[in-house]
Each structure stands twice: as C-alpha cells, then as structure tokens.
N, C-alpha and C positions, 0 to 999 in steps of 0.2 A: 544621465545616471546609468551606470552599468548594473542591470538587475542581477539577482542571484540566479535567476532562471527565466527562460521564456521559450515559447513555441518556435518551431522552424517550419514555415509554410512556403511552398513554392508554387509555380504555375500549374504543375500537374495536380497538386492538391486542390487548387481552386477549380480546375477543369472538372475533376471528379465530382465535386460538390455541385457545381453548376449543372452538370449532367443530370443529377438526381432532381434538382430544382425544376428542370424542364420536363421531367418524366411525369407519368400519371400518378405515382405514389411517392410521397415524401416521408411517409411513416407507415409502419406495418407492411412494408413491401419486401422485396427480395434481397436488399442490400445488407440488412442486419444479419440474416443467416449466413450470407457470404463472408461478412467480417468475422463472425463467430468461427466459421470453418478455417479461415486464414490463421487466426490466433491459436486455435486448438492444434492445427497442424504444425505451427511454428514451435510450440512448446511440448508437443507430443502428449496431449491429453485427449480423452475420448469425447468430452462434452464441454461446451462453452455457452454461457448465458449472459448476454450483453444487457447492461442496465444504464440508467441515466447518471449514475455516479458510483464510485467505489463504496461510498457509505450505504447506498441502497443494496449493493451486492453483499456487503457484510451483514446487513439486516436480514435479507432473505436466506443467506447462508446459515445464520443462526437458527432461523425459524425452520429451515429444512432439516436441521439436526435436532429439532424438537426442544430447543431452549425455551424455558417458560418460567413462570413464577416459582419461587423456592429453589430454582437452580442457581448455579454459580458459574461465572465466566472469569477466567484469568487472562491477563495480558501484561504488557509492560507500560511503564509511565512515559518512556521515551518514544512518544508517538503522537500523531494527531488524535484528537478526541474521539473520532469515529471508531477507533479500534476498541474503545470501551463503551461508547454510547450505544453501539449495536446490542449490547447485552441489556442495557437499561430499557431500550425499546421493547425488548421481549419480556420485561417484567422481572428479570433475574437480578441478582446482586453481582457486583464486580469487585475484583481484587487485583492486586498488582505484584509482579515479580521483579526483582532488581535486575540490572543489566551487567554484562561482562564489560570491564573497562578497556579491553582490547578491541572488541568488535562493536561495542555499543548495542549489541543485540541481547536477547534474554540470556541470563546466566544459567546454564544447565545445572550447575552445582546448587545454586540458590533455589532453582525450581525443584530439584529432587528433595532438598531439605524441607521445603514448604509442603510438598506432596506427602512426605512421611508424617509430618505433623498433622496435616489436614485429614489424613486417613484415620489417625488416632481419635480425632474429635468428630468424625463423620461429616467433614466439610470439603470433600473433594470437588474439584470443578467438573462440570459437565463438558465444557469447551475450553480449550486453550487457544488463544489467538497469538501466533508467532509473527512478530513484525520483522520485515527485512529492511532494517534501517539503512538508509542512504543507497540501497541497492545491493547489499550483501546479505546472503542467506545466513540464518542461524544454523546451529548444529542440528539439523533436522533428523539425522539418523539416530542420534542419542535421544532426542526428544521423542521420537517414534517408539524407541524401546521403553521409555517411561510410560508412554501411552498404553503399551501392551500390558505393563505391570499394574497401572492404576486405573485404566479404563475410561479415560477422557477422549473426546473427539478433538481433532486438530484442524484449525483454519489457518492457513498462511496468509497474513496480510502483506502481500507482495506489491502493494501500491507503488512502491519505489523501484520494483525489480523486474519488470518484463525485460527479457534479454539477458538477465543474469543467469549464472549456472551454479549448481551445487553437485559435487561428485560427478562432474562432466555431463550432467543432464540439466536441461533448461528448468529454471524455476517455473512452476505452472504444470509440470508433468504429474504432480500430486503423488510422487513416489512414496512420500512419507506423510501424507496428509489426506484428509477427506475432501477439502475444498481449498482452492487458492484464489485470491482476489487480486485483480489488477486495477489501476487507476489510469484514466486517459485525460486527466486535467491538463491544461496547457503547459504547466511546468514539468510534467512527467516526460518519460522517454519518448513516447508517441502520444498524440492527442486526438480527441474527437470533439474538442471544445470543452465539454463536460462529458463524463461517461465513465463506466467501469465494466468489469466482467468477472464472472465467477466460473472457474474451471474445476472439473471433477471427472473422475473415471467411473462414477456410479450413476447409472441411468435413473434410478429412483430419485436421487438428489437433484439431478438436472431437471427432470420432469416437474418436481415440486417447485423448484426455483422459477421455472418458466411460468407456472400457474401464479405464483406469488407476485411476480413482477407485473402482471397484467390483470389485476382486480380479482384473481382467483377464478377467472372465467375460462371455460374449456369449450372447444368445438369438437372434441374427440367423442365419437358416438359410444365408445366403450366406457367412457367416464360419465356420460350424461345419465341422470337418474330419471326413471320413468320412460314414457314414450313421447315422441314428437310427431307421431303420425298425423295428428289433427292440428298441429301447430305450424305457423309460418316460419318462426325463427328457429335457429339451429345452434344455440349456445346456452350455457348455464353457468352461473356462479356456484362453484361447489366448495369453496373455502374463502375466508376473508383475506383478500390480497391487496395490492397497492398499485399505484400508477407509476411504475419504475422503468418504463420502456425507454430504450434508445431510439432516436429517429433514424430514418434512412439517410437523411442529410448528414448527420454526425457519423454514421457508419461508413459513408462514402469517403469521408476524410480519413477515418481509421484504416480503410482498405488501402488507401494511397500511402498513408504514413508507414504502415508496417512493412511495405516493400523497401523502405529506406532505413529500417531499424538497425541493420548492421553498420551502415554508414554513420548513423547517429551515435551508436555505441563506440565505434572506433574514435570518433572525435572527442567524446567524453573521456575516454581512457587516455587519450593523448594529452588532454588538458590536465587530468589528474596526475599523470606522470610528470608533467612540467612543474606542477605545484609540489609534488613529492621531492623532486630534486632541488627545488628552490628553498624549501623549508626544513630539510632533513637535519641541518646543523645549526638551527636557530632555537629561539625560546619557545617554538611551537612544536606540538606533537602531531605528526601527520597520521592520517587514518591507516590503521594496520589492516592488512588483508589476509584472511585465513587461506592457506594454500589449497584447501578443498573447495574454494569458491572463486567465481569470476564475477566481480561486481558490475552492475549497470551504471554506477556512479550518478545516480539521480542527484545526490548531494555530495559536496566536498566539505566535511566538517573539520575545521582546524581548531585544535585545542591548545590553550595556553598551558605550559607545563606548571607554572606557578602563578598564584594570584597574590601579589604583594599588598594589595588593598582591595576593598570590596568593590570599588567602582572601576577597576581596570577593564573588565569586559565591556562595561557600558561606555567608558571613555573611548575605547578602541572602536566600538560600534559607531559612536557619534562622529569621531574624527574621520572614519572611512566614508560615512554618508556625506559629510561636508566636502569630501574629495571626489564625490560622484560615484562611489562604489557601494552598491546596494546589498551589503551583507545582510544576512538574516539569522534568526534564532530558531533552531529545530532541536528540541521542543521545550516549552514549559511542561514540566511533568504533569500528566493529565490530572493526577490526584491533588495537585496544588491549585487547580482552577476553583473559583468560588463554589461552583455547583457541587464538586466532589468534596470540598472541605465541609460543606453542609452535611455530607453523608458521614463525616467523622474522620476523614483522612487529614493528616498533619505533616508538617515538615519533618524530615528525618525518617520517613517510612521506607524509602529506598535510597540509601546513602550514595551508591554509585550513580544512580540516575540524577540525583541532585548535584553531585560533583561535576558530572558532564554538562549539565544545564548551566552551571555557573561559569564554566571556563571555555565554552565553545561557541564559535560563529561559523555559519555556512558561507563559503566563498562562491562567487559567480562561477557557474559551470553549466554550459548549454552549447549545442552544436555550432551556433553562429557566433560564439565568442571569438573575437579577433585576437591575433597574437599581440598586437600593441595594447589591446585592452587588458589582456591577462598580464602583460609586463607591467602595466600601470598598477594593477592590483598588487602584484608581488613587490614592486619597488616601494609602494606606499606602506605596506605592512612592515617591511624590513626597516624602513626609515623611521616609522612611528615607534617601533619597539627598540 
C-alpha cells in the first residue's frame, strides 16, 4: 500500500535520538530549547514554545489570548477537529466560516460579511483561527485588516505549513497574527513523532504559554508569591496549567529533521508539479496556488470537476485502495461530526466546504515517494476515470 503520507527518517535522525537517550536528561533538558530556537530562527519569529502536539499548542494559544466562557471562536470547517475543539476546551462557543473554492482556505469575502452581521448583533469572535490548508497560506494581510477593524485576535493554524511562505516571508513569522501553530506529527513536513509548537513575537504570550504547557508552575523568583527563605523547594503553581511538554527525545528528532526541511520541501514540490502536469487536462481539478504564496504541499487534494452520481468519490476511493493506493479524505467538515451536530450545526451551513468535501481526495505525497509509485498513482487514476 502506498500511503497518502509518511515520515522520512534517516541514520542521522536515529543518531540524534540515541544520543539523547544515552544522555543524563531525556526530558526537560537542553534539547527542547535548542529545537525552539532552530524553528524560531528558520521562520523569523521571536519566540517559540514546543508542546506535545499541535492540539495542545492551539489550546494554550487560546488560553494565552484569554479565550473563556461566553467568548466566541471562529474557524473553518475544512480542517481537523482540533482547530475548533481548542475553543470548546476553553468553554467558548465555536462558529464556522466558509472556504474559497480556489484556495480551499477561509473565504475573506464570507468572513467580512459574517463579521458585519456579527457586529450588528454583538456576536463578534474573540479569536479567528486561520487554517493553512494543505500548506498554502490564506490571505493573511486582508484578514489582518479586518482584525484591525473588528478587534479579534488571530491564530494561524499552520499545522500543514512549516516551510511555506506568504508575501515572501515564512509562515510562522507572525507578521499578520498573534500566534502561529505548527504540527510535527509523522505525516507533516518534519516530525518529532508527535509534537507541536506555538510561535509568537509577543513575550507576554510566550511566557504565558510556557507556564500553561507545564502545569502552571514557575521557578522564576520574580513570579513566585511570598518568600521561600524558610522553604526547601523553589517552585510554585501560579495558574492552572497542563502537562503539554515535548520530551528531549522528540526534540532531538526535530533538531535533525529541520536541517533537512528544504530538501523535503523541494521533493514535495516536485511531486506536486508532476501531478499538476499529469492531471491538468483531465476530469480533475488540480489545486490552485495563490501567486502570493509558496505552499509546503503537506497535502495534494485532487478534486473531481463533476459528480455524476453520489457514489463517484466513494467508488474512486475504494478502487484506488484495492490497487494499493492509500488516498485519504481531508476533511469531513468539522460541524458535520456528531459532536458538533448535537450543538445544532446541520448540512448546508458552509456550502463551499461541503462541495469540496464531496468531490476531493488527497493523493500520496511525501519525500520518499518513488517515481514508479507516483506513476502508478497517476496511471490508475486516469485509467479509472
């Protein structure tokens, strides 16, 4: 079976991990800060806070921006559930904005219309989470201008997009956002096994997220309440936090992986280019790239131009799996999951999101995909259609 994605691990990665395993500290040691500095330097952000998952990073990002009960978080339905769940974790309500059918990212026109209406009824969001679907940035500059007008905070859920660029700057620089989130799950651009990271240019937010990821405990004497002159220990819990830390073992893998990120990105872009050329004159719609962006190509979503019968997508999925091609679906609209339907969401809420969901499959794309494997994927798709 050719998977839709998989990690690329070499001897150097293994060597770096083994080195930490043989060291005195396999967690809460020096390697996590080293990894944070490497990522922050790569994307040109001031601060980086590593976590055990992107979901954890999204959660503490929302908390650091004071999202709480009676607040509202907006995101898109075309994403993994974490982009919305992080708002629920904070006790807030969640709502969804439809996508642009060219980029499959948040539609700025739909966002503006929804904001105007929300202002009239005093239901503006406190936080907007902008998802970088498949590795391509949304129109962040336009969204930032709306932020200035309507007063919401911006989190970039760039779980797909480390290495991507927008207006010639790396995603993660937080030029048009408060916080950016990366994922290091094995199917992502680089991996730490499981893991995530929050990037920001605001020290106050970084300090708060560091507290939140580690039980709300501080060893900073400036933050400690009272005196420790008669006490043996030197730490205090000063807020309610979580156990969201990344281990040094995982960070060692991340340190090794990020050194190869440009090689990984070049391979992904070459694969995407070959798919583009193979499908541009077929019944498929290849993913459009905004000239202001450079995608990391975490996913390659191929869309059927027309659906002649309801089961066409499902039939194609089943036939490809029988041929050993592990295509996948990204994503079931978040609000159509049973949990969110219980909150009152129904089919038809975001028409573009649902149209994309019904017509699209993600093709295999990862650095170690061989030419003959990609040719097999292309030949099978064209033959079936």
